[in-house]
C-alpha positions, 0 to 999 in steps of 0.5 A: 698652836699647831691648829692655829697654824693649820688654820692660817695656811688654809685661809691663806690658800683660799684667799690666794685662789680667790685673787688668782681668778679675776672675772673677765668681762667682755663688751656686749653689743648687738649687730648694730653696735648697740648695748642694751640695758634695763633701768628701774627706779620707783615704779618706772622701768626704762629700756635703754640702748646706747651706741657710739655717736654725738651725745643725742639722748632720745626718750620715748621718741622725744628729745631729752630737753623736751621730755625732761623739761626741768634741768635737774632731771636732765642733770640726773640723766647725764650723770653716768656720762660725766662719771665715766668721762664719756660726755657727747660720745654715745647716742641714747634711745630710751623708752620709759613706762610707769612712775613720774618724771623723777622716777623715770629720770632715775630709771634712765640713769640706771639703764644708761649706767648698766649699758655703759658698763656693758659697752665698756667693761673697764668703766664698771669700777667708776660707775659702781663707786658712784653707786649708779649700778645699784637699783635704788630699791626704795618705793612708796610705802602703802597706806594703812587702815586707820591712818590718813596716809602711810604713817600720818594719823588723823588729826586728834580732836579732844571734843 
């Protein structure tokens, strides 16, 4: 019995020490007041700068409506601002390389989320709960030999 009591005391001290030291996060901004982050999705990599402004989003030198023509892609890009409650409060300048439009929209969304979290550390909880700070690690599976695609076999012919 004494051994179990000692164990409870040891674990109680460890959890109290962990709770006593919360991580202090400070805002990370450059000389112009911008926060920078990198977002990734599939094969796309996005470099994102955000600064306080009117909500203008520029991707590869073009306006968001021109670059992401489909409304669903624009919806994906704007999700972090809606979750954080910061619609039309930040200007975004992003450069994206690689992948298709869907992957690029996901990469910009990831980059915006990371940059918002750096600009305003108190919003980290909301963004993390929505799953926007985690890099989606799913990528296309490679094609195997003897198969038509990654897993699909060639059509079977009896004769």
